N, C-alpha and C positions, 0 to 999 in steps of 0.2 A: 433509484439507489442511497443508501442510507449514507448518510456522513458521519466522520467522526464523534462527532457529539454525542450522539445515539448509541456506537456500537461499543465506546469505551465507559455508560456511566449504565447499560441497561444490563440487570443483574440475567446469569442462564442465556449471555447472546447467543453463545455458540450454539446452542440449542435450537434458541429463537431462528437464527440467521435458516438453518438446515432445516426446519418447521413449516417456514414462510412460504415459499423456499423464497430465498433473496437471493439475486446471481451476483449483483455487484456493489461496491463500496468505493468510497472515496474519501482519504483520510489525509490527515498533513504526513509529508513521510518525517516530523518532528516526531511523531508515535510510534513509529518504527522498532525502536531499540527497546524502549518500555513494554512492549506490545508484540515483541518478533512470535514467540512460542503460539500464541495464539492466531497469531496472525498466517504463520505456515501451516496451522492447525487447519485454516478455515480454506487456506488456497487448497489445501490437500482434498475437501472436502469439492471443490470446483468452485467456489469464491471466489471473484475477480476482484481482487483489491487495487487502487490506482490510488497515487500519491498525488500531493501537492504539494506545494512549498518549496520544488525545485529550484535552487538557486536562491532561495532566502538568506541562507547561509552560507559563509567563507565556507569556501572548497568543496561543498555539496551540492554539485553539479550534473546532467544527466550522466554523466561518466560516473562519479561517485554511485551514481543510484544503481545504476548498472554494472558495476564491479561489485559493490559491496552492500545493498538491500536486494537483488532483486528475487533471493532467495524468500525472504517473506509477502513479497506482491506479488503480482502478476502485471500493474506497465505504470506509466507515468503520463502528469500533463508537462510537456515539456515545449522548453522556450527555444533551444537551439539544437535543431536538427542535425545542421553539419558537424557538430561535436556527435551527437547519436549514432551519425553512418558510420563512423570509426569505430567504435564498441563492439567488441566480437564477443 
């Protein structure tokens, strides 16, 4: 599983991820907004991106990620599973 320091600093990363083939990424959810198009493209190619740093920023909890950011990623490392069970 690659982490965001390699993903966002490697030239031609999209092609390399597919060619290797890499199946999973772990990135900070703080990187979603600035790399949204790349994340959507690699998600469409079957690469599963999981985010951490959920609950590190005010109002950016599991529900926020579920409602606002899941179109760019596959999953999250969650602290509050009770909250997550209410997400639809």
